[in-house]
N, CA, C and O atoms as a printed pandas DataFrame, in Angstrom:
     atom_number atom_name residue_name chain_id  residue_number  x_coord  y_coord  z_coord
0              1         N          UNK        A               1   18.748  -31.281    5.021
1              2        CA          UNK        A               1   19.011  -29.860    4.863
2              3         C          UNK        A               1   18.098  -29.244    3.809
3              4         O          UNK        A               1   17.728  -28.074    3.909
4              5         N          UNK        A               2   17.738  -30.030    2.803
5              6        CA          UNK        A               2   16.893  -29.491    1.738
6              7         C          UNK        A               2   15.539  -29.052    2.299
7              8         O          UNK        A               2   14.998  -28.025    1.889
8              9         N          UNK        A               3   14.998  -29.825    3.226
9             10        CA          UNK        A               3   13.713  -29.482    3.846
10            11         C          UNK        A               3   13.795  -28.199    4.668
11            12         O          UNK        A               3   12.849  -27.411    4.680
12            13         N          UNK        A               4   14.912  -27.984    5.350
13            14        CA          UNK        A               4   15.101  -26.780    6.145
14            15         C          UNK        A               4   15.169  -25.548    5.251
15            16         O          UNK        A               4   14.581  -24.515    5.573
16            17         N          UNK        A               5   15.872  -25.647    4.143
17            18        CA          UNK        A               5   15.954  -24.529    3.195
18            19         C          UNK        A               5   14.591  -24.175    2.629
19            20         O          UNK        A               5   14.261  -22.997    2.494
20            21         N          UNK        A               6   13.795  -25.186    2.298
21            22        CA          UNK        A               6   12.444  -24.946    1.786
22            23         C          UNK        A               6   11.570  -24.292    2.845
23            24         O          UNK        A               6   10.788  -23.393    2.534
24            25         N          UNK        A               7   11.691  -24.727    4.076
25            26        CA          UNK        A               7   10.918  -24.147    5.164
26            27         C          UNK        A               7   11.278  -22.678    5.371
27            28         O          UNK        A               7   10.392  -21.839    5.528
28            29         N          UNK        A               8   12.555  -22.368    5.371
29            30        CA          UNK        A               8   12.999  -20.983    5.546
30            31         C          UNK        A               8   12.515  -20.110    4.394
31            32         O          UNK        A               8   12.064  -18.987    4.618
32            33         N          UNK        A               9   12.603  -20.608    3.180
33            34        CA          UNK        A               9   12.129  -19.868    2.014
34            35         C          UNK        A               9   10.626  -19.622    2.104
35            36         O          UNK        A               9   10.166  -18.513    1.832
36            37         N          UNK        A              10    9.862  -20.632    2.480
37            38        CA          UNK        A              10    8.411  -20.475    2.638
38            39         C          UNK        A              10    8.092  -19.478    3.744
39            40         O          UNK        A              10    7.209  -18.636    3.579
40            41         N          UNK        A              11    8.797  -19.562    4.870
41            42        CA          UNK        A              11    8.557  -18.654    5.992
42            43         C          UNK        A              11    8.832  -17.209    5.588
43            44         O          UNK        A              11    8.077  -16.314    5.969
44            45         N          UNK        A              12    9.886  -16.964    4.832
45            46        CA          UNK        A              12   10.214  -15.629    4.352
46            47         C          UNK        A              12    9.120  -15.112    3.419
47            48         O          UNK        A              12    8.695  -13.963    3.536
48            49         N          UNK        A              13    8.671  -15.949    2.506
49            50        CA          UNK        A              13    7.595  -15.570    1.583
50            51         C          UNK        A              13    6.319  -15.250    2.359
51            52         O          UNK        A              13    5.656  -14.252    2.077
52            53         N          UNK        A              14    5.976  -16.086    3.326
53            54        CA          UNK        A              14    4.781  -15.884    4.140
54            55         C          UNK        A              14    4.855  -14.566    4.906
55            56         O          UNK        A              14    3.878  -13.820    4.954
56            57         N          UNK        A              15    6.008  -14.278    5.502
57            58        CA          UNK        A              15    6.188  -13.028    6.242
58            59         C          UNK        A              15    5.992  -11.818    5.324
59            60         O          UNK        A              15    5.280  -10.876    5.671
60            61         N          UNK        A              16    6.623  -11.854    4.163
61            62        CA          UNK        A              16    6.517  -10.722    3.236
62            63         C          UNK        A              16    5.084  -10.509    2.767
63            64         O          UNK        A              16    4.642   -9.366    2.650
64            65         N          UNK        A              17    4.354  -11.581    2.499
65            66        CA          UNK        A              17    2.963  -11.455    2.057
66            67         C          UNK        A              17    2.074  -10.927    3.188
67            68         O          UNK        A              17    1.170  -10.130    2.935
68            69         N          UNK        A              18    2.315  -11.355    4.413
69            70        CA          UNK        A              18    1.502  -10.882    5.524
70            71         C          UNK        A              18    1.818   -9.431    5.871
71            72         O          UNK        A              18    0.918   -8.687    6.260
72            73         N          UNK        A              19    3.050   -9.018    5.742
73            74        CA          UNK        A              19    3.437   -7.655    6.116
74            75         C          UNK        A              19    3.094   -6.642    5.030
75            76         O          UNK        A              19    2.612   -5.552    5.337
76            77         N          UNK        A              20    3.340   -6.988    3.752
77            78        CA          UNK        A              20    3.202   -6.011    2.687
78            79         C          UNK        A              20    2.181   -6.387    1.617
79            80         O          UNK        A              20    1.768   -5.529    0.836
80            81         N          UNK        A              21    1.775   -7.627    1.568
81            82        CA          UNK        A              21    0.920   -8.087    0.477
82            83         C          UNK        A              21   -0.538   -8.186    0.846
83            84         O          UNK        A              21   -1.063   -7.388    1.623
84            85         N          UNK        A              22   -1.176   -9.179    0.274
85            86        CA          UNK        A              22   -2.626   -9.326    0.427
86            87         C          UNK        A              22   -3.042   -9.638    1.850
87            88         O          UNK        A              22   -4.209   -9.446    2.189
88            89         N          UNK        A              23   -2.152  -10.106    2.690
89            90        CA          UNK        A              23   -2.501  -10.423    4.068
90            91         C          UNK        A              23   -2.302   -9.261    5.020
91            92         O          UNK        A              23   -2.576   -9.394    6.213
92            93         N          UNK        A              24   -1.828   -8.117    4.523
93            94        CA          UNK        A              24   -1.542   -6.984    5.402
94            95         C          UNK        A              24   -2.774   -6.532    6.171
95            96         O          UNK        A              24   -2.665   -6.143    7.333
96            97         N          UNK        A              25   -3.939   -6.576    5.546
97            98        CA          UNK        A              25   -5.147   -6.151    6.252
98            99         C          UNK        A              25   -5.506   -7.117    7.372
99           100         O          UNK        A              25   -6.139   -6.709    8.346
100          101         N          UNK        A              26   -5.122   -8.381    7.261
101          102        CA          UNK        A              26   -5.403   -9.351    8.309
102          103         C          UNK        A              26   -4.493   -9.120    9.509
103          104         O          UNK        A              26   -4.937   -9.245   10.650
104          105         N          UNK        A              27   -3.240   -8.788    9.271
105          106        CA          UNK        A              27   -2.290   -8.560   10.348
106          107         C          UNK        A              27   -2.697   -7.341   11.158
107          108         O          UNK        A              27   -2.552   -7.329   12.380
108          109         N          UNK        A              28   -3.204   -6.319   10.488
109          110        CA          UNK        A              28   -3.513   -5.069   11.158
110          111         C          UNK        A              28   -4.953   -4.972   11.612
111          112         O          UNK        A              28   -5.356   -3.947   12.161
112          113         N          UNK        A              29   -5.732   -6.008   11.397
113          114        CA          UNK        A              29   -7.039   -6.121   12.017
114          115         C          UNK        A              29   -8.157   -5.313   11.396
115          116         O          UNK        A              29   -7.934   -4.285   10.757
116          117         N          UNK        A              30   -9.342   -5.799   11.599
117          118        CA          UNK        A              30  -10.579   -5.110   11.263
118          119         C          UNK        A              30  -11.525   -5.331   12.424
119          120         O          UNK        A              30  -11.531   -6.409   13.018
120          121         N          UNK        A              31  -12.305   -4.355   12.751
121          122        CA          UNK        A              31  -13.228   -4.500   13.866
122          123         C          UNK        A              31  -14.002   -3.234   14.089
123          124         O          UNK        A              31  -13.894   -2.275   13.325
124          125         N          UNK        A              32  -14.786   -3.236   15.145
125          126        CA          UNK        A              32  -15.640   -2.091   15.407
126          127         C          UNK        A              32  -15.301   -1.360   16.699
127          128         O          UNK        A              32  -15.909   -0.328   16.985
128          129         N          UNK        A              33  -14.347   -1.856   17.493
129          130        CA          UNK        A              33  -14.052   -1.236   18.767
130          131         C          UNK        A              33  -12.705   -0.556   18.674
131          132         O          UNK        A              33  -11.718   -1.170   18.268
132          133         N          UNK        A              34  -12.661    0.719   19.052
133          134        CA          UNK        A              34  -11.390    1.422   18.948
134          135         C          UNK        A              34  -11.403    2.715   19.727
135          136         O          UNK        A              34  -12.450    3.208   20.147
136          137         N          UNK        A              35  -10.216    3.245   19.907
137          138        CA          UNK        A              35  -10.006    4.576   20.429
138          139         C          UNK        A              35   -9.045    5.240   19.485
139          140         O          UNK        A              35   -8.111    4.554   19.069
140          141         N          UNK        A              36   -9.151    6.432   19.113
141          142        CA          UNK        A              36  -10.363    7.227   19.204
142          143         C          UNK        A              36  -11.354    6.850   18.103
143          144         O          UNK        A              36  -10.958    6.527   16.983
144          145         N          UNK        A              37  -12.619    6.894   18.426
145          146        CA          UNK        A              37  -13.665    6.475   17.491
146          147         C          UNK        A              37  -14.882    7.350   17.715
147          148         O          UNK        A              37  -15.212    7.694   18.850
148          149         N          UNK        A              38  -15.537    7.701   16.642
149          150        CA          UNK        A              38  -16.771    8.475   16.743
150          151         C          UNK        A              38  -17.918    7.598   16.293
151          152         O          UNK        A              38  -18.255    7.589   15.108
152          153         N          UNK        A              39  -18.534    6.852   17.213
153          154        CA          UNK        A              39  -19.574    5.901   16.828
154          155         C          UNK        A              39  -20.782    6.570   16.186
155          156         O          UNK        A              39  -21.459    5.961   15.358
156          157         N          UNK        A              40  -21.057    7.806   16.556
157          158        CA          UNK        A              40  -22.212    8.480   15.979
158          159         C          UNK        A              40  -22.014    8.772   14.489
159          160         O          UNK        A              40  -22.990    8.907   13.750
160          161         N          UNK        A              41  -20.774    8.870   14.053
161          162        CA          UNK        A              41  -20.476    9.165   12.653
162          163         C          UNK        A              41  -19.853    7.977   11.930
163          164         O          UNK        A              41  -19.660    8.044   10.716
164          165         N          UNK        A              42  -19.531    6.886   12.637
165          166        CA          UNK        A              42  -18.872    5.750   12.011
166          167         C          UNK        A              42  -17.472    6.075   11.541
167          168         O          UNK        A              42  -16.978    5.488   10.578
168          169         N          UNK        A              43  -16.826    7.021   12.227
169          170        CA          UNK        A              43  -15.512    7.493   11.816
170          171         C          UNK        A              43  -14.470    7.194   12.894
171          172         O          UNK        A              43  -14.787    7.110   14.081
172          173         N          UNK        A              44  -13.223    7.036   12.456
173          174        CA          UNK        A              44  -12.079    6.923   13.338
174          175         C          UNK        A              44  -11.213    8.157   13.109
175          176         O          UNK        A              44  -11.275    8.777   12.048
176          177         N          UNK        A              45  -10.423    8.503   14.089
177          178        CA          UNK        A              45   -9.453    9.578   13.949
178          179         C          UNK        A              45   -8.072    8.936   13.913
179          180         O          UNK        A              45   -7.685    8.219   14.835
180          181         N          UNK        A              46   -7.333    9.200   12.839
181          182        CA          UNK        A              46   -5.959    8.701   12.719
182          183         C          UNK        A              46   -5.160    9.312   13.868
183          184         O          UNK        A              46   -5.034   10.535   13.925
184          185         N          UNK        A              47   -4.613    8.504   14.792
185          186        CA          UNK        A              47   -3.913    9.059   15.944
186          187         C          UNK        A              47   -2.587    9.717   15.590
187          188         O          UNK        A              47   -2.025   10.443   16.411
188          189         N          UNK        A              48   -2.075    9.479   14.385
189          190        CA          UNK        A              48   -0.801   10.069   13.987
190          191         C          UNK        A              48   -1.008   11.460   13.401
191          192         O          UNK        A              48   -0.378   12.420   13.844
192          193         N          UNK        A              49   -1.894   11.575   12.401
193          194        CA          UNK        A              49   -2.054   12.863   11.709
194          195         C          UNK        A              49   -3.362   13.575   12.026
195          196         O          UNK        A              49   -3.523   14.744   11.676
196          197         N          UNK        A              50   -4.313   12.886   12.691
197          198        CA          UNK        A              50   -5.553   13.521   13.080
198          199         C          UNK        A              50   -6.655   13.530   12.033
199          200         O          UNK        A              50   -7.718   14.100   12.279
200          201         N          UNK        A              51   -6.436   12.914   10.867
201          202        CA          UNK        A              51   -7.466   12.876    9.830
202          203         C          UNK        A              51   -8.589   11.924   10.219
203          204         O          UNK        A              51   -8.369   10.941   10.927
204          205         N          UNK        A              52   -9.805   12.231    9.745
205          206        CA          UNK        A              52  -10.939   11.329    9.953
206          207         C          UNK        A              52  -10.886   10.218    8.915
207          208         O          UNK        A              52  -10.630   10.465    7.736
208          209         N          UNK        A              53  -11.133    8.975    9.370
209          210        CA          UNK        A              53  -11.074    7.798    8.512
210          211         C          UNK        A              53  -12.380    7.029    8.657
211          212         O          UNK        A              53  -12.819    6.757    9.774
212          213         N          UNK        A              54  -13.006    6.676    7.536
213          214        CA          UNK        A              54  -14.185    5.806    7.582
214          215         C          UNK        A              54  -13.786    4.464    8.176
215          216         O          UNK        A              54  -12.637    4.040    8.048
216          217         N          UNK        A              55  -14.732    3.800    8.822
217          218        CA          UNK        A              55  -14.431    2.527    9.487
218          219         C          UNK        A              55  -14.050    1.426    8.509
219          220         O          UNK        A              55  -13.482    0.416    8.923
220          221         N          UNK        A              56  -14.345    1.589    7.227
221          222        CA          UNK        A              56  -13.990    0.566    6.239
222          223         C          UNK        A              56  -12.888    1.029    5.282
223          224         O          UNK        A              56  -12.686    0.412    4.236
224          225         N          UNK        A              57  -12.181    2.095    5.623
225          226        CA          UNK        A              57  -11.123    2.635    4.764
226          227         C          UNK        A              57   -9.784    2.595    5.482
227          228         O          UNK        A              57   -9.719    2.376    6.691
228          229         N          UNK        A              58   -8.720    2.809    4.723
229          230        CA          UNK        A              58   -7.384    2.947    5.288
230          231         C          UNK        A              58   -6.840    1.652    5.852
231          232         O          UNK        A              58   -7.217    0.556    5.438
232          233         N          UNK        A              59   -5.943    1.810    6.809
233          234        CA          UNK        A              59   -5.271    0.686    7.462
234          235         C          UNK        A              59   -5.694    0.655    8.923
235          236         O          UNK        A              59   -6.034    1.686    9.505
236          237         N          UNK        A              60   -5.669   -0.534    9.508
237          238        CA          UNK        A              60   -6.010   -0.664   10.912
238          239         C          UNK        A              60   -5.045   -1.577   11.621
239          240         O          UNK        A              60   -4.441   -2.459   11.012
240          241         N          UNK        A              61   -4.902   -1.359   12.922
241          242        CA          UNK        A              61   -4.055   -2.223   13.739
242          243         C          UNK        A              61   -4.708   -2.370   15.107
243          244         O          UNK        A              61   -5.228   -1.407   15.670
244          245         N          UNK        A              62   -4.674   -3.588   15.628
245          246        CA          UNK        A              62   -5.140   -3.847   16.981
246          247         C          UNK        A              62   -3.964   -3.618   17.928
247          248         O          UNK        A              62   -2.868   -4.137   17.716
248          249         N          UNK        A              63   -4.209   -2.840   18.964
249          250        CA          UNK        A              63   -3.179   -2.600   19.973
250          251         C          UNK        A              63   -3.845   -2.659   21.340
251          252         O          UNK        A              63   -4.693   -1.827   21.660
252          253         N          UNK        A              64   -3.465   -3.633   22.138
253          254        CA          UNK        A              64   -4.006   -3.838   23.481
254          255         C          UNK        A              64   -5.534   -3.841   23.486
255          256         O          UNK        A              64   -6.168   -3.214   24.335
256          257         N          UNK        A              65   -6.110   -4.558   22.521
257          258        CA          UNK        A              65   -7.555   -4.734   22.474
258          259         C          UNK        A              65   -8.337   -3.614   21.807
259          260         O          UNK        A              65   -9.564   -3.688   21.733
260          261         N          UNK        A              66   -7.667   -2.586   21.324
261          262        CA          UNK        A              66   -8.337   -1.475   20.651
262          263         C          UNK        A              66   -7.895   -1.413   19.196
263          264         O          UNK        A              66   -6.733   -1.667   18.878
264          265         N          UNK        A              67   -8.827   -1.074   18.320
265          266        CA          UNK        A              67   -8.523   -0.916   16.903
266          267         C          UNK        A              67   -8.255    0.546   16.621
267          268         O          UNK        A              67   -9.056    1.413   16.971
268          269         N          UNK        A              68   -7.128    0.815   15.989
269          270        CA          UNK        A              68   -6.769    2.154   15.545
270          271         C          UNK        A              68   -6.699    2.120   14.028
271          272         O          UNK        A              68   -6.159    1.174   13.455
272          273         N          UNK        A              69   -7.246    3.151   13.363
273          274        CA          UNK        A              69   -7.258    3.207   11.906
274          275         C          UNK        A              69   -6.379    4.364   11.443
275          276         O          UNK        A              69   -6.256    5.388   12.117
276          277         N          UNK        A              70   -5.765    4.168   10.261
277          278        CA          UNK        A              70   -4.804    5.123    9.724
278          279         C          UNK        A              70   -5.114    5.435    8.273
279          280         O          UNK        A              70   -5.599    4.576    7.536
280          281         N          UNK        A              71   -4.835    6.661    7.863
281          282        CA          UNK        A              71   -5.129    7.088    6.497
282          283         C          UNK        A              71   -4.111    6.543    5.504
283          284         O          UNK        A              71   -4.420    6.416    4.320
284          285         N          UNK        A              72   -2.907    6.220    5.959
285          286        CA          UNK        A              72   -1.853    5.781    5.038
286          287         C          UNK        A              72   -0.928    4.784    5.719
287          288         O          UNK        A              72   -0.924    4.639    6.941
288          289         N          UNK        A              73   -0.146    4.103    4.893
289          290        CA          UNK        A              73    0.858    3.156    5.398
290          291         C          UNK        A              73    1.915    3.901    6.219
291          292         O          UNK        A              73    2.438    3.357    7.192
292          293         N          UNK        A              74    2.230    5.140    5.834
293          294        CA          UNK        A              74    3.232    5.925    6.547
294          295         C          UNK        A              74    2.788    6.192    7.989
295          296         O          UNK        A              74    3.578    6.053    8.922
296          297         N          UNK        A              75    1.508    6.578    8.164
297          298        CA          UNK        A              75    0.989    6.804    9.522
298          299         C          UNK        A              75    0.993    5.505   10.320
299          300         O          UNK        A              75    1.332    5.503   11.504
300          301         N          UNK        A              76    0.622    4.409    9.681
301          302        CA          UNK        A              76    0.633    3.106   10.350
302          303         C          UNK        A              76    2.043    2.747   10.799
303          304         O          UNK        A              76    2.234    2.283   11.923
304          305         N          UNK        A              77    3.034    2.956    9.934
305          306        CA          UNK        A              77    4.424    2.635   10.286
306          307         C          UNK        A              77    4.919    3.494   11.441
307          308         O          UNK        A              77    5.629    3.001   12.317
308          309         N          UNK        A              78    4.553    4.778   11.454
309          310        CA          UNK        A              78    4.947    5.644   12.570
310          311         C          UNK        A              78    4.333    5.142   13.877
311          312         O          UNK        A              78    4.999    5.120   14.911
312          313         N          UNK        A              79    3.068    4.742   13.828
313          314        CA          UNK        A              79    2.394    4.206   15.004
314          315         C          UNK        A              79    3.073    2.929   15.474
315          316         O          UNK        A              79    3.288    2.744   16.672
316          317         N          UNK        A              80    3.418    2.031   14.526
317          318        CA          UNK        A              80    4.074    0.769   14.886
318          319         C          UNK        A              80    5.389    1.005   15.617
319          320         O          UNK        A              80    5.766    0.211   16.479
320          321         N          UNK        A              81    6.095    2.090   15.283
321          322        CA          UNK        A              81    7.386    2.375   15.913
322          323         C          UNK        A              81    7.228    2.862   17.355
323          324         O          UNK        A              81    8.019    2.483   18.219
324          325         N          UNK        A              82    6.209    3.705   17.633
325          326        CA          UNK        A              82    6.009    4.256   18.969
326          327         C          UNK        A              82    4.515    4.385   19.277
327          328         O          UNK        A              82    3.998    5.500   19.341
328          329         N          UNK        A              83    3.821    3.272   19.465
329          330        CA          UNK        A              83    2.367    3.362   19.650
330          331         C          UNK        A              83    1.939    4.191   20.854
331          332         O          UNK        A              83    0.960    4.932   20.761
332          333         N          UNK        A              84    2.630    4.091   21.967
333          334        CA          UNK        A              84    2.195    4.800   23.169
334          335         C          UNK        A              84    2.282    6.317   22.999
335          336         O          UNK        A              84    1.490    7.045   23.597
336          337         N          UNK        A              85    3.213    6.796   22.210
337          338        CA          UNK        A              85    3.319    8.229   21.944
338          339         C          UNK        A              85    2.021    8.745   21.326
339          340         O          UNK        A              85    1.498    9.778   21.744
340          341         N          UNK        A              86    1.509    8.030   20.340
341          342        CA          UNK        A              86    0.308    8.470   19.632
342          343         C          UNK        A              86   -0.970    8.161   20.414
343          344         O          UNK        A              86   -1.943    8.910   20.320
344          345         N          UNK        A              87   -0.982    7.073   21.178
345          346        CA          UNK        A              87   -2.154    6.750   21.991
346          347         C          UNK        A              87   -2.341    7.813   23.063
347          348         O          UNK        A              87   -3.455    8.292   23.277
348          349         N          UNK        A              88   -1.267    8.182   23.734
349          350        CA          UNK        A              88   -1.357    9.216   24.768
350          351         C          UNK        A              88   -1.782   10.549   24.171
351          352         O          UNK        A              88   -2.569   11.274   24.779
352          353         N          UNK        A              89   -1.272   10.884   22.987
353          354        CA          UNK        A              89   -1.646   12.122   22.305
354          355         C          UNK        A              89   -3.137   12.113   21.973
355          356         O          UNK        A              89   -3.824   13.112   22.183
356          357         N          UNK        A              90   -3.639   10.993   21.458
357          358        CA          UNK        A              90   -5.055   10.885   21.092
358          359         C          UNK        A              90   -5.943   10.982   22.329
359          360         O          UNK        A              90   -6.988   11.632   22.286
360          361         N          UNK        A              91   -5.546   10.351   23.421
361          362        CA          UNK        A              91   -6.348   10.412   24.648
362          363         C          UNK        A              91   -6.416   11.832   25.191
363          364         O          UNK        A              91   -7.471   12.261   25.658
364          365         N          UNK        A              92   -5.305   12.573   25.139
365          366        CA          UNK        A              92   -5.306   13.964   25.593
366          367         C          UNK        A              92   -6.255   14.803   24.750
367          368         O          UNK        A              92   -6.980   15.642   25.284
368          369         N          UNK        A              93   -6.257   14.585   23.441
369          370        CA          UNK        A              93   -7.134   15.349   22.552
370          371         C          UNK        A              93   -8.604   15.035   22.823
371          372         O          UNK        A              93   -9.446   15.931   22.766
372          373         N          UNK        A              94   -8.920   13.776   23.116
373          374        CA          UNK        A              94  -10.311   13.391   23.404
374          375         C          UNK        A              94  -10.778   14.060   24.691
375          376         O          UNK        A              94  -11.907   14.547   24.756
376          377         N          UNK        A              95   -9.923   14.092   25.718
377          378        CA          UNK        A              95  -10.309   14.693   26.987
378          379         C          UNK        A              95  -10.488   16.201   26.852
379          380         O          UNK        A              95  -11.319   16.783   27.549
380          381         N          UNK        A              96   -9.734   16.838   25.980
381          382        CA          UNK        A              96   -9.864   18.286   25.786
382          383         C          UNK        A              96  -11.153   18.625   25.051
383          384         O          UNK        A              96  -11.717   19.699   25.258
384          385         N          UNK        A              97  -11.639   17.700   24.172
385          386        CA          UNK        A              97  -12.872   17.930   23.431
386          387         C          UNK        A              97  -14.096   17.777   24.327
387          388         O          UNK        A              97  -15.126   18.403   24.081
388          389         N          UNK        A              98  -13.990   16.948   25.364
389          390        CA          UNK        A              98  -15.150   16.650   26.228
390          391         C          UNK        A              98  -15.511   17.803   27.123
391          392         O          UNK        A              98  -16.458   17.706   27.903
């Protein structure tokens, strides 16, 4: 039983570090392919609030093979709760700009 308790404690610590600590950037991904993205400017558009984000700033998350970047943890959390709501909104905005 002592080994099981240690394993559970380690797993909890690992989860907390990956979600909120130094590993958070690894969980949410880094990369160069995304929607919406402006390759000519090296900028991403936060799908939640619409702000422009440099490709090396903010938070990012991989969703169905695409990288989305966010200006804040709050925008990232909103996206995590309902990603399709914001993806569909971003796609509509891109089509209207074209």
